[in-house]
C-alpha positions in Angstrom: -45.9 -22.7 12.3 -47.5 -25.1 14.7 -49.7 -22.5 15.8 -50.7 -21.5 12.1 -51.4 -25.1 11.2 -53.7 -25.6 14.6 -55.5 -22.7 13.8 -56.0 -23.0 9.8 -56.1 -26.7 9.5 -53.2 -26.6 7.4 -50.2 -29.2 7.5 -47.1 -27.1 6.5 -43.9 -27.9 7.6 -41.4 -25.6 6.1 -40.6 -22.8 8.5 -39.3 -20.7 5.6 -43.2 -20.1 4.4 -43.8 -18.1 7.4 -42.8 -14.5 7.8 -43.4 -12.8 11.1 -45.1 -9.3 10.2 -45.6 -8.2 14.0 -45.5 -4.5 14.1 -43.1 -3.1 16.9 -44.4 -0.5 19.4 -47.6 -0.4 17.8 -49.8 2.4 19.6 -53.0 0.5 20.0 -51.9 -2.8 21.5 -49.5 -4.1 24.2 -46.9 -6.1 22.0 -45.8 -8.5 24.7 -48.8 -10.6 24.0 -49.3 -10.2 20.5 -48.0 -11.8 17.2 -48.7 -11.6 13.4 -47.4 -13.7 10.6 -47.9 -14.3 6.9 -48.1 -17.6 5.5 -49.0 -18.0 1.8 -52.2 -15.8 1.2 -53.1 -15.9 4.9 -52.3 -13.0 7.3 -52.7 -13.9 10.8 -53.0 -11.7 13.7 -53.0 -13.7 17.1 -53.4 -12.2 20.6 -53.6 -13.6 24.0 -55.7 -12.0 26.6 -56.0 -13.0 30.2 -58.8 -10.2 30.8 -62.2 -10.1 29.1 -62.2 -7.5 26.4 -65.3 -7.0 24.0 -63.5 -4.3 22.4 -61.0 -6.7 20.6 -62.4 -6.3 17.1 -61.8 -2.5 17.0 -58.3 -3.0 18.4 -57.9 -5.6 15.4 -59.3 -3.3 12.8 -56.6 -0.7 13.8 -53.7 -3.3 13.8 -54.9 -5.1 10.7 -55.2 -1.7 8.9 -51.4 -1.2 9.6 -50.5 -4.5 8.7 -52.0 -4.2 5.4 -50.8 -0.7 4.8 -47.3 -2.2 5.4 -48.0 -4.9 2.8 -48.8 -2.5 0.0 -45.6 -0.4 1.1 -43.4 -3.3 0.9 -44.8 -4.7 -2.3 -44.8 -1.2 -3.9 -48.5 -1.5 -4.8 -50.4 1.2 -6.5 -53.7 2.3 -4.7 -54.8 4.2 -7.7 -54.2 1.3 -10.2 -57.0 0.5 -12.6 -56.1 -3.3 -11.7 -57.4 -4.9 -8.6 -54.9 -5.1 -6.0 -54.4 -8.6 -4.3 -53.8 -8.6 -0.6 -53.4 -11.6 1.8 -56.4 -12.3 3.6 -56.5 -11.3 7.3 -57.4 -13.5 10.1 -57.6 -12.5 13.6 -57.8 -14.8 16.7 -57.8 -14.1 20.4 -56.4 -17.0 22.6 -58.1 -16.0 26.1 -56.9 -17.8 29.3 -58.7 -15.5 32.1 -61.0 -16.9 34.4 -64.1 -15.0 33.7 -65.6 -17.5 31.4 -66.1 -21.3 30.8 -67.1 -21.7 27.3 -64.8 -23.0 24.4 -65.4 -20.4 21.8 -67.2 -17.0 21.2 -67.3 -14.5 18.3 -66.8 -10.9 18.8 -68.0 -8.5 16.3 -67.3 -4.8 15.4 -70.7 -3.8 14.5 -71.5 -4.3 18.1 -69.8 -1.2 18.8 -71.7 0.9 16.4 -74.6 2.9 17.6 -76.5 1.7 14.2 -74.9 -1.5 13.4 -77.2 -2.4 10.7 -76.0 0.6 8.7 -72.2 -0.3 8.9 -70.2 -0.8 5.8 -67.5 -2.8 7.7 -67.4 -5.8 10.1 -64.4 -7.5 11.8 -65.2 -11.0 13.3 -62.9 -12.2 16.0 -62.9 -15.8 17.2 -62.2 -16.0 20.8 -60.8 -19.2 21.8 -60.5 -20.5 25.4 -57.0 -21.9 26.2 -57.5 -22.7 29.8 -56.9 -26.1 31.1 -59.5 -28.6 29.7 -60.9 -26.2 26.9 -60.3 -26.6 23.1 -58.1 -29.6 23.7 -58.4 -30.5 20.0 -56.7 -27.2 19.0 -54.0 -27.3 21.7 -53.1 -30.9 20.7 -52.5 -29.8 17.3 -50.0 -27.2 18.6 -47.9 -28.7 21.6 -46.3 -25.3 22.7 -50.0 -23.8 23.0 -51.0 -26.9 25.2 -47.6 -26.7 27.2 -48.3 -22.9 27.8 -51.9 -23.5 28.8 -50.5 -26.3 31.5 -47.9 -23.8 32.8 -50.4 -21.2 33.3 -52.5 -23.5 35.3 -49.6 -24.6 37.3 -48.9 -21.1 38.4 -52.4 -20.6 39.3 -52.1 -23.8 41.5 -49.0 -22.8 43.2 -50.4 -19.1 43.8 -53.2 -20.6 45.8 -50.9 -22.7 48.1 -48.4 -19.8 49.0 -49.0 -15.9 49.5 -45.5 -15.3 48.1 -46.1 -14.7 44.4 -42.4 -14.9 43.4 -42.0 -18.2 45.3 -45.0 -19.5 43.8 -43.9 -18.7 40.1 -40.5 -20.2 40.8 -42.2 -23.3 42.0 -44.3 -23.5 39.1 -41.4 -23.3 36.6 -39.6 -26.2 38.4 -42.5 -28.4 38.2 -43.2 -27.9 34.6 -39.4 -28.4 34.0 -39.6 -31.7 35.9 -42.7 -32.6 33.9 -41.3 -31.7 30.6 -43.6 -28.8 30.1 -41.9 -26.0 28.0 -38.8 -27.4 29.8 -36.1 -26.3 27.2 -37.6 -22.5 27.2 -37.9 -22.6 30.9 -34.4 -23.8 31.5 -32.9 -21.4 29.2 -35.0 -18.4 30.2 -36.1 -19.2 33.9 -35.4 -16.0 35.5 -36.9 -14.0 32.6 -40.0 -16.0 32.8 -40.4 -15.7 36.4 -40.0 -12.0 36.2 -42.4 -12.0 33.3 -45.1 -13.9 35.3 -44.7 -12.0 38.4 -45.4 -8.8 36.5 -48.4 -10.2 34.8 -50.0 -11.9 37.9 -49.1 -8.7 40.0 -50.7 -6.4 37.7 -53.8 -8.5 37.6 -53.9 -8.4 41.5 -53.4 -4.5 41.4 -56.3 -4.2 39.1 -58.3 -6.4 40.9 -57.6 -4.0 44.1 -58.3 -0.7 42.1 -61.5 -2.1 41.0 -62.6 -3.1 44.6 -61.2 0.6 45.6 -63.1 2.3 43.0 -66.4 0.3 44.0 -65.8 1.5 47.8 -65.1 5.1 46.6 -68.3 4.9 44.5 -70.2 3.7 47.3 -68.8 6.4 49.8 -69.6 9.2 47.0 -73.3 7.7 46.7 -73.7 7.9 50.5 -72.4 11.4 50.6 -74.7 12.6 47.8 -77.8 11.2 49.7 -76.6 12.8 52.9 -76.2 16.2 51.1 -79.7 15.9 49.8 -81.3 14.7 52.9 -79.7 17.2 55.0 -80.6 20.2 52.8 -84.1 18.9 52.7 -84.2 18.8 56.4 -83.0 22.3 56.8 -85.4 23.7 54.5 -88.1 22.0 56.5 -86.7 23.6 59.7 -85.1 20.8 61.6 -82.4 22.0 64.1 -78.8 21.6 63.4 -78.0 19.1 66.2 -81.2 16.8 65.1 -79.9 16.9 61.5 -76.3 16.0 62.7 -77.8 13.1 64.8 -79.7 11.8 61.7 -77.1 12.2 59.1 -74.2 10.8 61.3 -70.4 10.9 60.4 -71.2 11.1 56.5 -70.8 14.9 56.3 -68.4 17.0 58.5 -69.9 19.7 60.7 -68.2 22.4 58.1 -70.4 20.6 55.4 -73.5 20.6 57.4 -73.1 24.4 58.4 -72.7 25.2 54.6 -75.8 23.3 53.9 -77.6 25.1 56.8 -76.7 28.6 55.3 -77.8 27.6 51.9 -81.1 26.0 52.9 -82.2 27.6 56.0 -85.3 29.6 55.3 -85.9 28.4 51.7 
């Protein structure tokens, strides 16, 4: 309810007015960071992201379609009725706490994904709100759990910079936040679960970064090999001796690969 009030500008206080509508095991989204809820006539979908993703409007469209379909089924509404069906108004917000950007707010649009956006009959607009330390402070002060979460993530980052032991860094961050009263009740009650969850999250981020680096290296190696194949083939067609081609090309290609090129290009 605190998050709803902060996002909507409302001041509701009765938790009974809020209905959680999160779809379990939804195929399009990783549910560990997502929640949807219904308050009055507003249907909110909120997702937390630590990696920049311009495709959130498309993911949101899939998810919101499922939520609206569930609402139709729950209320036993007739899609073929002559009367206009009245549905809750969908609101989709992404809370971003990655390190790739420094702005407070951006909007993503579904039409940016279309080859001819001007001809689209649909649009999904997604505000992306940066919840890192120092960003969107008015929003976070209106929702204490969100402010505490932002502080906790920042503390984990600080500790990971001090020690190479990721598990130890997260455990220290948890202890520091408990001492400061940041998410203290949750961290005391679910300390090991939180440490395990954060370890997985930060470890996956490190793995993704390593995979990207390896991908760039593999791409560079493949590019050098393709250039070497083209150059060696051209030299054989011009009549260069094998030993000279070997010397010029270097270790990028094996002797077997060069012999095959020589057979294919000699005399062309």
